[in-house]
FIKOLZA-1660 file (N, C-alpha, C; in steps of 0.1 Angstrom, whole numbers, plus 5000, padded with zeros to 4 digits):
% residues 206
   i   px   py   pz ch aa at
   1 3306 2423 5840  A  M  N
   1 3293 2421 5847  A  M CA
   1 3289 2406 5845  A  M  C
   2 3283 2400 5855  A  S  N
   2 3280 2386 5855  A  S CA
   2 3267 2384 5847  A  S  C
   3 3267 2372 5839  A  D  N
   3 3255 2369 5832  A  D CA
   3 3245 2360 5840  A  D  C
   4 3249 2357 5853  A  A  N
   4 3241 2349 5861  A  A CA
   4 3228 2356 5864  A  A  C
   5 3217 2348 5864  A  P  N
   5 3203 2354 5867  A  P CA
   5 3203 2358 5882  A  P  C
   6 3195 2369 5884  A  N  N
   6 3193 2373 5898  A  N CA
   6 3184 2364 5905  A  N  C
   7 3187 2361 5918  A  F  N
   7 3179 2351 5926  A  F CA
   7 3165 2356 5927  A  F  C
   8 3163 2369 5930  A  R  N
   8 3149 2373 5933  A  R CA
   8 3141 2373 5920  A  R  C
   9 3148 2375 5908  A  D  N
   9 3140 2375 5896  A  D CA
   9 3135 2361 5893  A  D  C
  10 3143 2351 5899  A  L  N
  10 3139 2337 5896  A  L CA
  10 3128 2332 5905  A  L  C
  11 3128 2336 5918  A  V  N
  11 3119 2330 5928  A  V CA
  11 3108 2340 5932  A  V  C
  12 3110 2352 5929  A  G  N
  12 3100 2362 5933  A  G CA
  12 3100 2365 5948  A  G  C
  13 3089 2371 5953  A  E  N
  13 3088 2375 5967  A  E CA
  13 3078 2366 5974  A  E  C
  14 3078 2366 5987  A  G  N
  14 3068 2360 5995  A  G CA
  14 3072 2346 6000  A  G  C
  15 3084 2342 5998  A  L  N
  15 3089 2329 6004  A  L CA
  15 3091 2330 6019  A  L  C
  16 3089 2320 6026  A  P  N
  16 3093 2320 6041  A  P CA
  16 3108 2322 6042  A  P  C
  17 3112 2330 6052  A  P  N
  17 3126 2333 6053  A  P CA
  17 3135 2321 6053  A  P  C
  18 3132 2310 6060  A  A  N
  18 3141 2298 6060  A  A CA
  18 3142 2292 6046  A  A  C
  19 3131 2291 6039  A  E  N
  19 3131 2285 6026  A  E CA
  19 3138 2294 6016  A  E  C
  20 3136 2307 6017  A  Q  N
  20 3144 2316 6009  A  Q CA
  20 3159 2315 6011  A  Q  C
  21 3163 2314 6023  A  E  N
  21 3177 2313 6026  A  E CA
  21 3183 2300 6021  A  E  C
  22 3175 2289 6022  A  R  N
  22 3180 2276 6017  A  R CA
  22 3182 2277 6002  A  R  C
  23 3172 2282 5995  A  L  N
  23 3172 2283 5980  A  L CA
  23 3183 2292 5975  A  L  C
  24 3185 2303 5983  A  E  N
  24 3196 2312 5979  A  E CA
  24 3209 2306 5980  A  E  C
  25 3211 2297 5990  A  R  N
  25 3224 2290 5991  A  R CA
  25 3226 2281 5979  A  R  C
  26 3216 2274 5975  A  V  N
  26 3217 2265 5964  A  V CA
  26 3220 2273 5951  A  V  C
  27 3213 2284 5950  A  H  N
  27 3215 2293 5938  A  H CA
  27 3230 2297 5937  A  H  C
  28 3236 2301 5948  A  E  N
  28 3249 2306 5949  A  E CA
  28 3259 2294 5945  A  E  C
  29 3256 2282 5950  A  M  N
  29 3264 2270 5947  A  M CA
  29 3264 2267 5932  A  M  C
  30 3252 2268 5926  A  L  N
  30 3251 2266 5912  A  L CA
  30 3259 2276 5904  A  L  C
  31 3258 2288 5908  A  I  N
  31 3266 2299 5901  A  I CA
  31 3281 2296 5902  A  I  C
  32 3285 2292 5914  A  A  N
  32 3300 2289 5917  A  A CA
  32 3304 2277 5909  A  A  C
  33 3296 2267 5907  A  A  N
  33 3300 2255 5899  A  A CA
  33 3302 2258 5885  A  A  C
  34 3295 2268 5879  A  G  N
  34 3297 2272 5865  A  G CA
  34 3288 2263 5856  A  G  C
  35 3289 2266 5843  A  P  N
  35 3281 2258 5834  A  P CA
  35 3286 2244 5833  A  P  C
  36 3277 2234 5828  A  P  N
  36 3281 2220 5827  A  P CA
  36 3291 2219 5815  A  P  C
  37 3299 2208 5815  A  P  N
  37 3309 2207 5804  A  P CA
  37 3302 2205 5791  A  P  C
  38 3309 2208 5780  A  E  N
  38 3303 2206 5767  A  E CA
  38 3300 2192 5764  A  E  C
  39 3290 2189 5756  A  L  N
  39 3286 2176 5752  A  L CA
  39 3297 2169 5744  A  L  C
  40 3301 2157 5747  A  P  N
  40 3311 2150 5739  A  P CA
  40 3306 2149 5724  A  P  C
  41 3316 2150 5715  A  P  N
  41 3312 2149 5700  A  P CA
  41 3304 2137 5697  A  P  C
  42 3307 2125 5703  A  E  N
  42 3300 2113 5699  A  E CA
  42 3285 2113 5703  A  E  C
  43 3281 2122 5712  A  L  N
  43 3267 2123 5717  A  L CA
  43 3260 2134 5710  A  L  C
  44 3267 2142 5701  A  E  N
  44 3260 2153 5695  A  E CA
  44 3250 2149 5684  A  E  C
  45 3253 2137 5677  A  E  N
  45 3244 2132 5667  A  E CA
  45 3234 2123 5673  A  E  C
  46 3221 2124 5668  A  P  N
  46 3211 2115 5673  A  P CA
  46 3214 2101 5669  A  P  C
  47 3208 2091 5676  A  P  N
  47 3210 2077 5672  A  P CA
  47 3204 2074 5659  A  P  C
  48 3210 2064 5652  A  D  N
  48 3205 2060 5639  A  D CA
  48 3192 2053 5641  A  D  C
  49 3185 2049 5629  A  E  N
  49 3172 2043 5630  A  E CA
  49 3173 2029 5636  A  E  C
  50 3185 2022 5636  A  R  N
  50 3186 2009 5641  A  R CA
  50 3186 2009 5656  A  R  C
  51 3186 2020 5662  A  G  N
  51 3186 2021 5677  A  G CA
  51 3199 2016 5683  A  G  C
  52 3210 2018 5676  A  N  N
  52 3223 2014 5682  A  N CA
  52 3228 2024 5692  A  N  C
  53 3222 2024 5704  A  V  N
  53 3225 2034 5714  A  V CA
  53 3231 2027 5726  A  V  C
  54 3241 2032 5732  A  R  N
  54 3247 2027 5744  A  R CA
  54 3246 2038 5754  A  R  C
  55 3239 2036 5765  A  E  N
  55 3239 2046 5776  A  E CA
  55 3251 2045 5784  A  E  C
  56 3258 2056 5787  A  L  N
  56 3270 2056 5795  A  L CA
  56 3268 2060 5809  A  L  C
  57 3274 2053 5818  A  E  N
  57 3274 2057 5832  A  E CA
  57 3286 2067 5834  A  E  C
  58 3286 2073 5846  A  P  N
  58 3298 2082 5849  A  P CA
  58 3311 2075 5849  A  P  C
  59 3311 2061 5850  A  T  N
  59 3323 2054 5850  A  T CA
  59 3328 2053 5835  A  T  C
  60 3320 2056 5825  A  G  N
  60 3324 2054 5811  A  G CA
  60 3321 2040 5806  A  G  C
  61 3315 2031 5814  A  L  N
  61 3311 2018 5810  A  L CA
  61 3296 2018 5806  A  L  C
  62 3292 2010 5796  A  P  N
  62 3278 2009 5792  A  P CA
  62 3270 2005 5804  A  P  C
  63 3257 2010 5805  A  R  N
  63 3249 2007 5816  A  R CA
  63 3248 1992 5819  A  R  C
  64 3246 1984 5808  A  R  N
  64 3245 1969 5809  A  R CA
  64 3257 1963 5816  A  R  C
  65 3269 1968 5813  A  R  N
  65 3281 1963 5819  A  R CA
  65 3282 1967 5833  A  R  C
  66 3278 1979 5836  A  V  N
  66 3278 1984 5850  A  V CA
  66 3269 1975 5859  A  V  C
  67 3257 1972 5854  A  G  N
  67 3248 1964 5861  A  G CA
  67 3254 1950 5863  A  G  C
  68 3260 1944 5853  A  A  N
  68 3266 1931 5854  A  A CA
  68 3277 1931 5864  A  A  C
  69 3285 1942 5864  A  A  N
  69 3296 1942 5874  A  A CA
  69 3291 1943 5888  A  A  C
  70 3281 1951 5890  A  L  N
  70 3275 1952 5903  A  L CA
  70 3269 1939 5908  A  L  C
  71 3263 1932 5899  A  A  N
  71 3257 1919 5902  A  A CA
  71 3268 1909 5906  A  A  C
  72 3279 1909 5898  A  L  N
  72 3290 1900 5901  A  L CA
  72 3296 1903 5915  A  L  C
  73 3298 1916 5918  A  A  N
  73 3303 1920 5931  A  A CA
  73 3294 1915 5942  A  A  C
  74 3281 1917 5940  A  A  N
  74 3272 1913 5951  A  A CA
  74 3273 1898 5953  A  A  C
  75 3274 1890 5941  A  A  N
  75 3275 1875 5942  A  A CA
  75 3287 1871 5950  A  A  C
  76 3299 1878 5947  A  I  N
  76 3311 1874 5953  A  I CA
  76 3310 1877 5968  A  I  C
  77 3304 1888 5972  A  A  N
  77 3303 1891 5986  A  A CA
  77 3294 1881 5993  A  A  C
  78 3283 1877 5986  A  L  N
  78 3274 1867 5992  A  L CA
  78 3281 1854 5994  A  L  C
  79 3289 1849 5984  A  I  N
  79 3296 1837 5985  A  I CA
  79 3306 1837 5997  A  I  C
  80 3313 1848 5998  A  A  N
  80 3323 1850 6009  A  A CA
  80 3316 1849 6022  A  A  C
  81 3304 1856 6023  A  F  N
  81 3297 1856 6036  A  F CA
  81 3292 1842 6039  A  F  C
  82 3286 1835 6030  A  L  N
  82 3281 1821 6032  A  L CA
  82 3292 1811 6035  A  L  C
  83 3304 1813 6028  A  G  N
  83 3315 1804 6031  A  G CA
  83 3320 1805 6045  A  G  C
  84 3321 1818 6050  A  G  N
  84 3325 1820 6064  A  G CA
  84 3315 1815 6074  A  G  C
  85 3302 1817 6071  A  Y  N
  85 3292 1812 6080  A  Y CA
  85 3292 1797 6081  A  Y  C
  86 3292 1790 6069  A  L  N
  86 3292 1776 6069  A  L CA
  86 3304 1770 6076  A  L  C
  87 3316 1776 6074  A  A  N
  87 3328 1772 6081  A  A CA
  87 3327 1773 6096  A  A  C
  88 3321 1784 6100  A  G  N
  88 3319 1785 6115  A  G CA
  88 3308 1776 6120  A  G  C
  89 3298 1773 6112  A  Y  N
  89 3287 1765 6117  A  Y CA
  89 3291 1751 6119  A  Y  C
  90 3302 1746 6112  A  K  N
  90 3306 1732 6113  A  K CA
  90 3312 1730 6127  A  K  C
  91 3316 1741 6134  A  H  N
  91 3323 1739 6147  A  H CA
  91 3314 1744 6158  A  H  C
  92 3305 1753 6155  A  T  N
  92 3297 1759 6166  A  T CA
  92 3282 1759 6163  A  T  C
  93 3274 1759 6173  A  S  N
  93 3259 1760 6172  A  S CA
  93 3255 1770 6183  A  S  C
  94 3250 1781 6179  A  N  N
  94 3245 1791 6189  A  N CA
  94 3257 1795 6198  A  N  C
  95 3269 1795 6193  A  G  N
  95 3280 1799 6201  A  G CA
  95 3286 1788 6210  A  G  C
  96 3281 1776 6208  A  F  N
  96 3286 1765 6217  A  F CA
  96 3294 1756 6208  A  F  C
  97 3307 1754 6213  A  E  N
  97 3316 1745 6205  A  E CA
  97 3316 1731 6212  A  E  C
  98 3312 1721 6205  A  S  N
  98 3311 1707 6211  A  S CA
  98 3323 1698 6208  A  S  C
  99 3327 1690 6218  A  V  N
  99 3337 1680 6215  A  V CA
  99 3332 1666 6216  A  V  C
 100 3319 1665 6221  A  K  N
 100 3313 1651 6222  A  K CA
 100 3298 1653 6223  A  K  C
 101 3290 1644 6216  A  T  N
 101 3276 1645 6217  A  T CA
 101 3270 1631 6221  A  T  C
 102 3260 1631 6230  A  V  N
 102 3254 1619 6234  A  V CA
 102 3239 1620 6233  A  V  C
 103 3232 1610 6227  A  A  N
 103 3218 1611 6225  A  A CA
 103 3211 1601 6235  A  A  C
 104 3200 1606 6242  A  L  N
 104 3192 1598 6251  A  L CA
 104 3178 1597 6245  A  L  C
 105 3172 1586 6244  A  T  N
 105 3159 1584 6239  A  T CA
 105 3151 1574 6246  A  T  C
 106 3137 1576 6246  A  N  N
 106 3128 1566 6250  A  N CA
 106 3116 1567 6240  A  N  C
 107 3105 1561 6243  A  N  N
 107 3094 1560 6234  A  N CA
 107 3087 1574 6232  A  N  C
 108 3088 1583 6242  A  Q  N
 108 3081 1596 6240  A  Q CA
 108 3090 1607 6240  A  Q  C
 109 3102 1606 6246  A  A  N
 109 3111 1618 6247  A  A CA
 109 3125 1615 6242  A  A  C
 110 3132 1626 6239  A  Q  N
 110 3146 1624 6236  A  Q CA
 110 3154 1636 6241  A  Q  C
 111 3166 1634 6243  A  A  N
 111 3175 1645 6247  A  A CA
 111 3189 1643 6240  A  A  C
 112 3194 1655 6237  A  T  N
 112 3208 1655 6231  A  T CA
 112 3217 1663 6240  A  T  C
 113 3228 1657 6245  A  V  N
 113 3237 1663 6254  A  V CA
 113 3250 1666 6246  A  V  C
 114 3254 1678 6246  A  R  N
 114 3267 1681 6239  A  R CA
 114 3277 1687 6249  A  R  C
 115 3288 1681 6250  A  F  N
 115 3299 1685 6259  A  F CA
 115 3308 1695 6252  A  F  C
 116 3312 1706 6259  A  G  N
 116 3322 1715 6254  A  G CA
 116 3336 1711 6261  A  G  C
 117 3346 1718 6257  A  A  N
 117 3359 1716 6262  A  A CA
 117 3360 1722 6276  A  A  C
 118 3368 1716 6285  A  R  N
 118 3369 1721 6299  A  R CA
 118 3377 1734 6298  A  R  C
 119 3373 1744 6306  A  D  N
 119 3379 1757 6306  A  D CA
 119 3391 1757 6315  A  D  C
 120 3398 1768 6316  A  A  N
 120 3410 1770 6325  A  A CA
 120 3407 1768 6339  A  A  C
 121 3394 1769 6344  A  N  N
 121 3391 1767 6358  A  N CA
 121 3387 1753 6361  A  N  C
 122 3386 1744 6351  A  G  N
 122 3383 1730 6353  A  G CA
 122 3368 1727 6352  A  G  C
 123 3360 1737 6346  A  N  N
 123 3346 1735 6344  A  N CA
 123 3343 1730 6330  A  N  C
 124 3333 1721 6329  A  T  N
 124 3329 1716 6316  A  T CA
 124 3315 1721 6312  A  T  C
 125 3314 1728 6301  A  P  N
 125 3301 1733 6297  A  P CA
 125 3293 1722 6290  A  P  C
 126 3280 1722 6293  A  M  N
 126 3271 1712 6286  A  M CA
 126 3259 1719 6281  A  M  C
 127 3255 1715 6269  A  E  N
 127 3243 1720 6262  A  E CA
 127 3233 1709 6261  A  E  C
 128 3221 1710 6266  A  V  N
 128 3212 1699 6267  A  V CA
 128 3199 1704 6259  A  V  C
 129 3195 1696 6249  A  K  N
 129 3183 1699 6242  A  K CA
 129 3173 1687 6244  A  K  C
 130 3162 1690 6250  A  V  N
 130 3152 1680 6253  A  V CA
 130 3139 1683 6244  A  V  C
 131 3132 1672 6241  A  E  N
 131 3120 1673 6233  A  E CA
 131 3111 1662 6236  A  E  C
 132 3098 1664 6238  A  G  N
 132 3088 1654 6241  A  G CA
 132 3085 1652 6255  A  G  C
 133 3092 1660 6264  A  L  N
 133 3089 1659 6278  A  L CA
 133 3076 1666 6282  A  L  C
 134 3069 1660 6291  A  Q  N
 134 3056 1666 6296  A  Q CA
 134 3059 1676 6307  A  Q  C
 135 3050 1686 6308  A  K  N
 135 3051 1696 6319  A  K CA
 135 3048 1689 6332  A  K  C
 136 3056 1690 6342  A  L  N
 136 3053 1684 6355  A  L CA
 136 3045 1692 6364  A  L  C
 137 3038 1686 6373  A  S  N
 137 3029 1693 6383  A  S CA
 137 3036 1693 6396  A  S  C
 138 3031 1702 6405  A  G  N
 138 3036 1703 6419  A  G CA
 138 3050 1707 6419  A  G  C
 139 3058 1700 6428  A  Q  N
 139 3072 1703 6430  A  Q CA
 139 3081 1694 6422  A  Q  C
 140 3075 1686 6413  A  D  N
 140 3084 1677 6405  A  D CA
 140 3092 1684 6395  A  D  C
 141 3103 1679 6391  A  Y  N
 141 3112 1685 6381  A  Y CA
 141 3121 1674 6375  A  Y  C
 142 3127 1678 6364  A  Y  N
 142 3136 1668 6357  A  Y CA
 142 3151 1671 6362  A  Y  C
 143 3159 1660 6362  A  V  N
 143 3172 1661 6366  A  V CA
 143 3181 1653 6357  A  V  C
 144 3193 1658 6353  A  L  N
 144 3202 1650 6345  A  L CA
 144 3214 1646 6353  A  L  C
 145 3217 1633 6352  A  Y  N
 145 3228 1627 6360  A  Y CA
 145 3239 1622 6351  A  Y  C
 146 3251 1622 6356  A  M  N
 146 3262 1614 6351  A  M CA
 146 3261 1600 6358  A  M  C
 147 3264 1589 6352  A  T  N
 147 3263 1576 6358  A  T CA
 147 3276 1568 6357  A  T  C
 148 3277 1559 6367  A  K  N
 148 3288 1549 6367  A  K CA
 148 3282 1535 6369  A  K  C
 149 3285 1526 6360  A  S  N
 149 3278 1513 6361  A  S CA
 149 3263 1514 6361  A  S  C
 150 3258 1523 6353  A  S  N
 150 3243 1525 6351  A  S CA
 150 3237 1531 6364  A  S  C
 151 3244 1536 6373  A  K  N
 151 3238 1542 6385  A  K CA
 151 3241 1557 6385  A  K  C
 152 3231 1565 6388  A  P  N
 152 3234 1580 6388  A  P CA
 152 3242 1584 6400  A  P  C
 153 3253 1591 6398  A  V  N
 153 3262 1594 6409  A  V CA
 153 3265 1609 6410  A  V  C
 154 3263 1617 6399  A  A  N
 154 3266 1631 6399  A  A CA
 154 3256 1639 6391  A  A  C
 155 3251 1650 6397  A  V  N
 155 3241 1658 6391  A  V CA
 155 3247 1668 6382  A  V  C
 156 3241 1668 6369  A  C  N
 156 3245 1679 6360  A  C CA
 156 3237 1691 6362  A  C  C
 157 3224 1689 6364  A  G  N
 157 3215 1701 6365  A  G CA
 157 3201 1696 6366  A  G  C
 158 3192 1705 6370  A  S  N
 158 3178 1702 6371  A  S CA
 158 3170 1713 6363  A  S  C
 159 3158 1710 6359  A  F  N
 159 3151 1719 6350  A  F CA
 159 3136 1715 6350  A  F  C
 160 3128 1724 6344  A  N  N
 160 3114 1722 6341  A  N CA
 160 3112 1726 6326  A  N  C
 161 3101 1721 6321  A  V  N
 161 3097 1725 6307  A  V CA
 161 3082 1729 6307  A  V  C
 162 3078 1736 6297  A  R  N
 162 3064 1741 6296  A  R CA
 162 3056 1730 6289  A  R  C
 163 3062 1721 6282  A  G  N
 163 3055 1711 6274  A  G CA
 163 3065 1703 6265  A  G  C
 164 3059 1696 6255  A  P  N
 164 3068 1687 6247  A  P CA
 164 3076 1694 6236  A  P  C
 165 3074 1707 6235  A  Q  N
 165 3082 1714 6225  A  Q CA
 165 3097 1714 6229  A  Q  C
 166 3106 1716 6219  A  A  N
 166 3120 1716 6221  A  A CA
 166 3125 1727 6231  A  A  C
 167 3133 1723 6241  A  T  N
 167 3138 1732 6250  A  T CA
 167 3154 1730 6251  A  T  C
 168 3161 1741 6251  A  T  N
 168 3176 1740 6252  A  T CA
 168 3181 1747 6265  A  T  C
 169 3190 1740 6272  A  L  N
 169 3195 1745 6284  A  L CA
 169 3210 1743 6284  A  L  C
 170 3217 1750 6293  A  R  N
 170 3231 1749 6294  A  R CA
 170 3235 1747 6309  A  R  C
 171 3244 1738 6312  A  F  N
 171 3249 1735 6325  A  F CA
 171 3264 1735 6325  A  F  C
 172 3270 1742 6334  A  P  N
 172 3285 1740 6336  A  P CA
 172 3286 1730 6348  A  P  C
 173 3295 1720 6346  A  V  N
 173 3298 1711 6357  A  V CA
 173 3312 1711 6361  A  V  C
 174 3315 1708 6373  A  A  N
 174 3328 1711 6379  A  A CA
 174 3337 1698 6378  A  A  C
 175 3333 1688 6370  A  Y  N
 175 3341 1676 6369  A  Y CA
 175 3343 1672 6355  A  Y  C
 176 3351 1662 6353  A  D  N
 176 3355 1658 6339  A  D CA
 176 3345 1646 6335  A  D  C
 177 3337 1648 6325  A  P  N
 177 3327 1638 6321  A  P CA
 177 3334 1625 6317  A  P  C
 178 3347 1626 6313  A  S  N
 178 3353 1613 6309  A  S CA
 178 3355 1604 6320  A  S  C
 179 3353 1608 6333  A  E  N
 179 3354 1599 6344  A  E CA
 179 3341 1591 6346  A  E  C
 180 3331 1593 6338  A  F  N
 180 3318 1586 6339  A  F CA
 180 3315 1578 6327  A  F  C
 181 3306 1569 6328  A  D  N
 181 3303 1560 6316  A  D CA
 181 3290 1562 6310  A  D  C
 182 3281 1571 6315  A  G  N
 182 3268 1573 6310  A  G CA
 182 3261 1585 6315  A  G  C
 183 3249 1587 6309  A  L  N
 183 3240 1598 6313  A  L CA
 183 3226 1592 6316  A  L  C
 184 3219 1598 6326  A  E  N
 184 3205 1594 6328  A  E CA
 184 3197 1607 6330  A  E  C
 185 3185 1607 6323  A  L  N
 185 3176 1618 6325  A  L CA
 185 3164 1612 6334  A  L  C
 186 3161 1618 6345  A  A  N
 186 3151 1613 6354  A  A CA
 186 3141 1624 6358  A  A  C
 187 3130 1619 6364  A  R  N
 187 3120 1629 6370  A  R CA
 187 3121 1627 6385  A  R  C
 188 3122 1638 6392  A  W  N
 188 3122 1638 6406  A  W CA
 188 3108 1639 6411  A  W  C
 189 3104 1629 6418  A  D  N
 189 3090 1628 6424  A  D CA
 189 3090 1634 6438  A  D  C
 190 3084 1646 6439  A  S  N
 190 3084 1653 6452  A  S CA
 190 3076 1646 6463  A  S  C
 191 3067 1637 6459  A  T  N
 191 3059 1630 6469  A  T CA
 191 3067 1618 6475  A  T  C
 192 3073 1610 6466  A  T  N
 192 3081 1599 6471  A  T CA
 192 3095 1602 6474  A  T  C
 193 3100 1614 6470  A  H  N
 193 3114 1618 6471  A  H CA
 193 3123 1608 6465  A  H  C
 194 3119 1603 6453  A  K  N
 194 3127 1594 6445  A  K CA
 194 3127 1598 6431  A  K  C
 195 3137 1594 6424  A  T  N
 195 3138 1597 6409  A  T CA
 195 3132 1585 6401  A  T  C
 196 3126 1589 6390  A  V  N
 196 3120 1579 6381  A  V CA
 196 3127 1581 6367  A  V  C
 197 3135 1571 6363  A  P  N
 197 3143 1573 6351  A  P CA
 197 3134 1575 6339  A  P  C
 198 3138 1584 6330  A  V  N
 198 3131 1588 6318  A  V CA
 198 3138 1583 6306  A  V  C
 199 3151 1585 6305  A  A  N
 199 3160 1580 6294  A  A CA
 199 3174 1580 6298  A  A  C
 200 3182 1571 6292  A  S  N
 200 3196 1570 6295  A  S CA
 200 3204 1566 6283  A  S  C
 201 3217 1568 6284  A  A  N
 201 3226 1564 6273  A  A CA
 201 3240 1562 6279  A  A  C
 202 3248 1553 6272  A  Q  N
 202 3262 1551 6275  A  Q CA
 202 3270 1561 6268  A  Q  C
 203 3282 1565 6274  A  I  N
 203 3291 1574 6268  A  I CA
 203 3303 1567 6263  A  I  C
 204 3305 1567 6250  A  S  N
 204 3317 1561 6244  A  S CA
 204 3329 1569 6248  A  S  C
 205 3340 1563 6253  A  Q  N
 205 3352 1570 6257  A  Q CA
 205 3362 1569 6246  A  Q  C
 206 3358 1565 6234  A  A  N
 206 3368 1564 6223  A  A CA
 206 3371 1578 6218  A  A  C
% end
């Protein structure tokens, strides 16, 4: 005859059917698991007055050593993550890999143009970050040109900004930038139908 207590003697009557069924399953699992293992001999005696007690984790290691091991593992994982992130960041920014960077500046505005490698189709990606440009009115807009002998000859792209805050844009161009010697950022005046230079820079072919 089993010495296990009767479920109904433990919980009594009046439980909702679903709760009673759940508790009865737990009760049966506890009975199937049997009694816990006997206490190890080294834990049968109470600690001495000096408080020389070591709490053991299921791993058999003292709690303090388990905590140190977990902290060390977390530190190693963090170092590995940061190492990979920094290694990748040296080559890319927001997923854009640059092979050449050109800075254009004037007294109020600045632009940084980063060229990517030409793809298999012959297109060259460009990432342009502008800052300090004013919002234009009417049908005016900004346009970025490639230049030869300081004259704009090929359009990279046109854009607008909401104000002087930093704005980043990307343009693919269908030509090789190495065939040009500079860049010019200009404002297209819709009234005069002419461009007004804003900033420019030479491209070193070294």
